[in-house]
PyMOL Python script that loads the backbone (N, CA, C, O; Angstrom):
from pymol import cmd

cmd.read_pdbstr("""\
ATOM      1  N   MET A   1      12.783  11.678  -2.816  1.00  0.00           N
ATOM      2  CA  MET A   1      11.890  10.536  -2.892  1.00  0.00           C
ATOM      3  C   MET A   1      11.538  10.297  -4.349  1.00  0.00           C
ATOM      4  O   MET A   1      11.279  11.242  -5.093  1.00  0.00           O
ATOM      5  N   LEU A   2      11.527   9.063  -4.748  1.00  0.00           N
ATOM      6  CA  LEU A   2      11.119   8.680  -6.089  1.00  0.00           C
ATOM      7  C   LEU A   2       9.809   7.928  -6.016  1.00  0.00           C
ATOM      8  O   LEU A   2       9.569   7.161  -5.085  1.00  0.00           O
ATOM      9  N   LEU A   3       8.977   8.152  -6.994  1.00  0.00           N
ATOM     10  CA  LEU A   3       7.700   7.452  -7.075  1.00  0.00           C
ATOM     11  C   LEU A   3       7.542   6.968  -8.498  1.00  0.00           C
ATOM     12  O   LEU A   3       7.682   7.742  -9.445  1.00  0.00           O
ATOM     13  N   ASP A   4       7.255   5.706  -8.650  1.00  0.00           N
ATOM     14  CA  ASP A   4       7.091   5.137  -9.978  1.00  0.00           C
ATOM     15  C   ASP A   4       5.940   4.148  -9.925  1.00  0.00           C
ATOM     16  O   ASP A   4       5.764   3.448  -8.928  1.00  0.00           O
ATOM     17  N   GLY A   5       5.175   4.090 -10.968  1.00  0.00           N
ATOM     18  CA  GLY A   5       4.076   3.138 -11.013  1.00  0.00           C
ATOM     19  C   GLY A   5       3.592   2.954 -12.431  1.00  0.00           C
ATOM     20  O   GLY A   5       3.808   3.799 -13.299  1.00  0.00           O
ATOM     21  N   GLU A   6       2.944   1.849 -12.644  1.00  0.00           N
ATOM     22  CA  GLU A   6       2.369   1.584 -13.957  1.00  0.00           C
ATOM     23  C   GLU A   6       1.186   0.643 -13.794  1.00  0.00           C
ATOM     24  O   GLU A   6       1.116  -0.135 -12.843  1.00  0.00           O
ATOM     25  N   PHE A   7       0.265   0.730 -14.735  1.00  0.00           N
ATOM     26  CA  PHE A   7      -0.893  -0.152 -14.703  1.00  0.00           C
ATOM     27  C   PHE A   7      -0.491  -1.527 -15.215  1.00  0.00           C
ATOM     28  O   PHE A   7       0.263  -1.650 -16.180  1.00  0.00           O
ATOM     29  N   GLY A   8      -0.997  -2.539 -14.569  1.00  0.00           N
ATOM     30  CA  GLY A   8      -0.772  -3.904 -15.011  1.00  0.00           C
ATOM     31  C   GLY A   8      -2.020  -4.415 -15.713  1.00  0.00           C
ATOM     32  O   GLY A   8      -2.823  -3.633 -16.224  1.00  0.00           O
ATOM     33  N   ARG A   9      -2.171  -5.692 -15.733  1.00  0.00           N
ATOM     34  CA  ARG A   9      -3.334  -6.296 -16.374  1.00  0.00           C
ATOM     35  C   ARG A   9      -4.544  -6.228 -15.461  1.00  0.00           C
ATOM     36  O   ARG A   9      -4.405  -5.987 -14.262  1.00  0.00           O
ATOM     37  N   ASP A  10      -5.727  -6.438 -16.017  1.00  0.00           N
ATOM     38  CA  ASP A  10      -6.948  -6.515 -15.212  1.00  0.00           C
ATOM     39  C   ASP A  10      -6.920  -7.798 -14.382  1.00  0.00           C
ATOM     40  O   ASP A  10      -6.356  -8.809 -14.800  1.00  0.00           O
ATOM     41  N   TRP A  11      -7.538  -7.743 -13.198  1.00  0.00           N
ATOM     42  CA  TRP A  11      -7.646  -8.942 -12.371  1.00  0.00           C
ATOM     43  C   TRP A  11      -8.659  -9.902 -12.982  1.00  0.00           C
ATOM     44  O   TRP A  11      -9.651  -9.484 -13.579  1.00  0.00           O
ATOM     45  N   HIS A  12      -8.394 -11.185 -12.824  1.00  0.00           N
ATOM     46  CA  HIS A  12      -9.326 -12.217 -13.281  1.00  0.00           C
ATOM     47  C   HIS A  12     -10.412 -12.411 -12.226  1.00  0.00           C
ATOM     48  O   HIS A  12     -10.194 -12.106 -11.054  1.00  0.00           O
ATOM     49  N   ASP A  13     -11.567 -12.910 -12.624  1.00  0.00           N
ATOM     50  CA  ASP A  13     -12.646 -13.194 -11.680  1.00  0.00           C
ATOM     51  C   ASP A  13     -12.146 -14.152 -10.600  1.00  0.00           C
ATOM     52  O   ASP A  13     -11.521 -15.168 -10.903  1.00  0.00           O
ATOM     53  N   GLY A  14     -12.421 -13.825  -9.358  1.00  0.00           N
ATOM     54  CA  GLY A  14     -12.044 -14.677  -8.237  1.00  0.00           C
ATOM     55  C   GLY A  14     -10.592 -14.541  -7.805  1.00  0.00           C
ATOM     56  O   GLY A  14     -10.193 -15.144  -6.809  1.00  0.00           O
ATOM     57  N   GLU A  15      -9.800 -13.770  -8.521  1.00  0.00           N
ATOM     58  CA  GLU A  15      -8.389 -13.602  -8.168  1.00  0.00           C
ATOM     59  C   GLU A  15      -8.266 -12.616  -7.003  1.00  0.00           C
ATOM     60  O   GLU A  15      -8.924 -11.576  -7.007  1.00  0.00           O
ATOM     61  N   PRO A  16      -7.435 -12.930  -6.009  1.00  0.00           N
ATOM     62  CA  PRO A  16      -7.246 -11.981  -4.902  1.00  0.00           C
ATOM     63  C   PRO A  16      -6.688 -10.655  -5.442  1.00  0.00           C
ATOM     64  O   PRO A  16      -5.789 -10.643  -6.282  1.00  0.00           O
ATOM     65  N   ARG A  17      -7.237  -9.552  -4.946  1.00  0.00           N
ATOM     66  CA  ARG A  17      -6.792  -8.237  -5.407  1.00  0.00           C
ATOM     67  C   ARG A  17      -5.961  -7.568  -4.323  1.00  0.00           C
ATOM     68  O   ARG A  17      -6.296  -7.636  -3.141  1.00  0.00           O
ATOM     69  N   GLY A  18      -4.891  -6.931  -4.727  1.00  0.00           N
ATOM     70  CA  GLY A  18      -4.048  -6.256  -3.750  1.00  0.00           C
ATOM     71  C   GLY A  18      -3.053  -5.341  -4.427  1.00  0.00           C
ATOM     72  O   GLY A  18      -2.810  -5.437  -5.630  1.00  0.00           O
ATOM     73  N   ASN A  19      -2.496  -4.472  -3.650  1.00  0.00           N
ATOM     74  CA  ASN A  19      -1.460  -3.556  -4.085  1.00  0.00           C
ATOM     75  C   ASN A  19      -0.283  -3.675  -3.127  1.00  0.00           C
ATOM     76  O   ASN A  19      -0.425  -4.182  -2.015  1.00  0.00           O
ATOM     77  N   ARG A  20       0.869  -3.208  -3.566  1.00  0.00           N
ATOM     78  CA  ARG A  20       2.059  -3.340  -2.746  1.00  0.00           C
ATOM     79  C   ARG A  20       2.888  -2.064  -2.832  1.00  0.00           C
ATOM     80  O   ARG A  20       3.104  -1.524  -3.917  1.00  0.00           O
ATOM     81  N   LEU A  21       3.340  -1.597  -1.703  1.00  0.00           N
ATOM     82  CA  LEU A  21       4.306  -0.502  -1.638  1.00  0.00           C
ATOM     83  C   LEU A  21       5.645  -1.104  -1.261  1.00  0.00           C
ATOM     84  O   LEU A  21       5.723  -1.952  -0.372  1.00  0.00           O
ATOM     85  N   VAL A  22       6.686  -0.673  -1.928  1.00  0.00           N
ATOM     86  CA  VAL A  22       8.023  -1.181  -1.641  1.00  0.00           C
ATOM     87  C   VAL A  22       8.899  -0.009  -1.210  1.00  0.00           C
ATOM     88  O   VAL A  22       9.036   0.972  -1.941  1.00  0.00           O
ATOM     89  N   PHE A  23       9.487  -0.115  -0.032  1.00  0.00           N
ATOM     90  CA  PHE A  23      10.414   0.893   0.470  1.00  0.00           C
ATOM     91  C   PHE A  23      11.824   0.325   0.379  1.00  0.00           C
ATOM     92  O   PHE A  23      12.092  -0.779   0.852  1.00  0.00           O
ATOM     93  N   ILE A  24      12.702   1.079  -0.221  1.00  0.00           N
ATOM     94  CA  ILE A  24      14.094   0.668  -0.331  1.00  0.00           C
ATOM     95  C   ILE A  24      14.925   1.677   0.449  1.00  0.00           C
ATOM     96  O   ILE A  24      14.891   2.873   0.158  1.00  0.00           O
ATOM     97  N   GLY A  25      15.653   1.207   1.418  1.00  0.00           N
ATOM     98  CA  GLY A  25      16.476   2.109   2.216  1.00  0.00           C
ATOM     99  C   GLY A  25      17.226   1.336   3.281  1.00  0.00           C
ATOM    100  O   GLY A  25      17.103   0.117   3.405  1.00  0.00           O
ATOM    101  N   ARG A  26      17.985   2.063   4.025  1.00  0.00           N
ATOM    102  CA  ARG A  26      18.765   1.457   5.102  1.00  0.00           C
ATOM    103  C   ARG A  26      18.195   1.895   6.441  1.00  0.00           C
ATOM    104  O   ARG A  26      17.747   3.029   6.607  1.00  0.00           O
ATOM    105  N   HIS A  27      18.224   0.977   7.380  1.00  0.00           N
ATOM    106  CA  HIS A  27      17.840   1.260   8.760  1.00  0.00           C
ATOM    107  C   HIS A  27      16.415   1.826   8.866  1.00  0.00           C
ATOM    108  O   HIS A  27      16.156   2.706   9.687  1.00  0.00           O
ATOM    109  N   LEU A  28      15.505   1.324   8.044  1.00  0.00           N
ATOM    110  CA  LEU A  28      14.110   1.752   8.120  1.00  0.00           C
ATOM    111  C   LEU A  28      13.462   1.101   9.333  1.00  0.00           C
ATOM    112  O   LEU A  28      13.730  -0.061   9.637  1.00  0.00           O
ATOM    113  N   ASP A  29      12.625   1.839  10.013  1.00  0.00           N
ATOM    114  CA  ASP A  29      11.929   1.334  11.197  1.00  0.00           C
ATOM    115  C   ASP A  29      10.613   0.698  10.743  1.00  0.00           C
ATOM    116  O   ASP A  29       9.602   1.383  10.589  1.00  0.00           O
ATOM    117  N   ARG A  30      10.638  -0.603  10.534  1.00  0.00           N
ATOM    118  CA  ARG A  30       9.479  -1.317  10.003  1.00  0.00           C
ATOM    119  C   ARG A  30       8.245  -1.142  10.882  1.00  0.00           C
ATOM    120  O   ARG A  30       7.144  -0.927  10.374  1.00  0.00           O
ATOM    121  N   THR A  31       8.424  -1.233  12.191  1.00  0.00           N
ATOM    122  CA  THR A  31       7.291  -1.128  13.113  1.00  0.00           C
ATOM    123  C   THR A  31       6.597   0.225  12.966  1.00  0.00           C
ATOM    124  O   THR A  31       5.369   0.287  12.905  1.00  0.00           O
ATOM    125  N   THR A  32       7.361   1.288  12.910  1.00  0.00           N
ATOM    126  CA  THR A  32       6.786   2.627  12.776  1.00  0.00           C
ATOM    127  C   THR A  32       6.109   2.797  11.420  1.00  0.00           C
ATOM    128  O   THR A  32       5.006   3.337  11.348  1.00  0.00           O
ATOM    129  N   LEU A  33       6.754   2.344  10.339  1.00  0.00           N
ATOM    130  CA  LEU A  33       6.155   2.447   9.010  1.00  0.00           C
ATOM    131  C   LEU A  33       4.824   1.709   8.947  1.00  0.00           C
ATOM    132  O   LEU A  33       3.839   2.251   8.447  1.00  0.00           O
ATOM    133  N   GLU A  34       4.787   0.480   9.451  1.00  0.00           N
ATOM    134  CA  GLU A  34       3.547  -0.295   9.424  1.00  0.00           C
ATOM    135  C   GLU A  34       2.462   0.364  10.269  1.00  0.00           C
ATOM    136  O   GLU A  34       1.307   0.434   9.848  1.00  0.00           O
ATOM    137  N   ARG A  35       2.817   0.842  11.445  1.00  0.00           N
ATOM    138  CA  ARG A  35       1.835   1.492  12.326  1.00  0.00           C
ATOM    139  C   ARG A  35       1.257   2.745  11.667  1.00  0.00           C
ATOM    140  O   ARG A  35       0.042   2.946  11.663  1.00  0.00           O
ATOM    141  N   ASP A  36       2.124   3.579  11.115  1.00  0.00           N
ATOM    142  CA  ASP A  36       1.668   4.838  10.528  1.00  0.00           C
ATOM    143  C   ASP A  36       0.844   4.623   9.267  1.00  0.00           C
ATOM    144  O   ASP A  36      -0.134   5.338   9.050  1.00  0.00           O
ATOM    145  N   PHE A  37       1.210   3.661   8.432  1.00  0.00           N
ATOM    146  CA  PHE A  37       0.408   3.392   7.238  1.00  0.00           C
ATOM    147  C   PHE A  37      -0.920   2.742   7.598  1.00  0.00           C
ATOM    148  O   PHE A  37      -1.936   3.030   6.966  1.00  0.00           O
ATOM    149  N   THR A  38      -0.931   1.881   8.590  1.00  0.00           N
ATOM    150  CA  THR A  38      -2.176   1.267   9.035  1.00  0.00           C
ATOM    151  C   THR A  38      -3.140   2.339   9.545  1.00  0.00           C
ATOM    152  O   THR A  38      -4.350   2.224   9.350  1.00  0.00           O
ATOM    153  N   ALA A  39      -2.618   3.372  10.190  1.00  0.00           N
ATOM    154  CA  ALA A  39      -3.455   4.455  10.698  1.00  0.00           C
ATOM    155  C   ALA A  39      -4.112   5.242   9.560  1.00  0.00           C
ATOM    156  O   ALA A  39      -5.105   5.934   9.786  1.00  0.00           O
ATOM    157  N   CYS A  40      -3.575   5.144   8.352  1.00  0.00           N
ATOM    158  CA  CYS A  40      -4.111   5.887   7.195  1.00  0.00           C
ATOM    159  C   CYS A  40      -5.170   5.108   6.422  1.00  0.00           C
ATOM    160  O   CYS A  40      -5.789   5.660   5.512  1.00  0.00           O
ATOM    161  N   LEU A  41      -5.392   3.852   6.756  1.00  0.00           N
ATOM    162  CA  LEU A  41      -6.341   3.032   6.001  1.00  0.00           C
ATOM    163  C   LEU A  41      -7.756   3.578   6.098  1.00  0.00           C
ATOM    164  O   LEU A  41      -8.211   3.991   7.164  1.00  0.00           O
ATOM    165  N   ALA A  42      -8.426   3.569   4.982  1.00  0.00           N
ATOM    166  CA  ALA A  42      -9.837   3.987   4.965  1.00  0.00           C
ATOM    167  C   ALA A  42     -10.689   2.862   5.543  1.00  0.00           C
ATOM    168  O   ALA A  42     -10.349   1.686   5.413  1.00  0.00           O
ATOM    169  N   THR A  43     -11.780   3.224   6.173  1.00  0.00           N
ATOM    170  CA  THR A  43     -12.698   2.228   6.711  1.00  0.00           C
ATOM    171  C   THR A  43     -14.061   2.410   6.052  1.00  0.00           C
ATOM    172  O   THR A  43     -14.375   3.483   5.537  1.00  0.00           O
ATOM    173  N   ALA A  44     -14.849   1.371   6.076  1.00  0.00           N
ATOM    174  CA  ALA A  44     -16.182   1.436   5.472  1.00  0.00           C
ATOM    175  C   ALA A  44     -16.983   2.545   6.129  1.00  0.00           C
ATOM    176  O   ALA A  44     -17.017   2.667   7.354  1.00  0.00           O
ATOM    177  N   GLY A  45     -17.626   3.349   5.298  1.00  0.00           N
ATOM    178  CA  GLY A  45     -18.460   4.423   5.806  1.00  0.00           C
ATOM    179  C   GLY A  45     -17.702   5.701   6.135  1.00  0.00           C
ATOM    180  O   GLY A  45     -18.316   6.698   6.518  1.00  0.00           O
ATOM    181  N   ALA A  46     -16.362   5.691   5.991  1.00  0.00           N
ATOM    182  CA  ALA A  46     -15.577   6.891   6.274  1.00  0.00           C
ATOM    183  C   ALA A  46     -15.788   7.927   5.183  1.00  0.00           C
ATOM    184  O   ALA A  46     -15.964   7.584   4.014  1.00  0.00           O
ATOM    185  N   THR A  47     -15.771   9.172   5.565  1.00  0.00           N
ATOM    186  CA  THR A  47     -15.889  10.257   4.589  1.00  0.00           C
ATOM    187  C   THR A  47     -14.653  11.132   4.664  1.00  0.00           C
ATOM    188  O   THR A  47     -13.994  11.223   5.700  1.00  0.00           O
ATOM    189  N   ALA A  48     -14.355  11.769   3.554  1.00  0.00           N
ATOM    190  CA  ALA A  48     -13.162  12.632   3.515  1.00  0.00           C
ATOM    191  C   ALA A  48     -13.453  13.993   4.074  1.00  0.00           C
ATOM    192  O   ALA A  48     -12.566  14.846   4.117  1.00  0.00           O
TER     193      ALA A  48
END
""", "prot")
cmd.dss("prot")
cmd.show_as("cartoon", "prot")
cmd.util.cbc("prot")
cmd.orient("prot")
């Protein structure tokens, strides 16, 4: 697995903020990937 990232510019006021993960591969199961990553999302008030 390779992981690469870099900081970009600061967001402007009022600009939508977001991040993106990109998976490159063959025969990836999109439904399973989306379900499993959604299950990892933090929710308001959650503690580690």
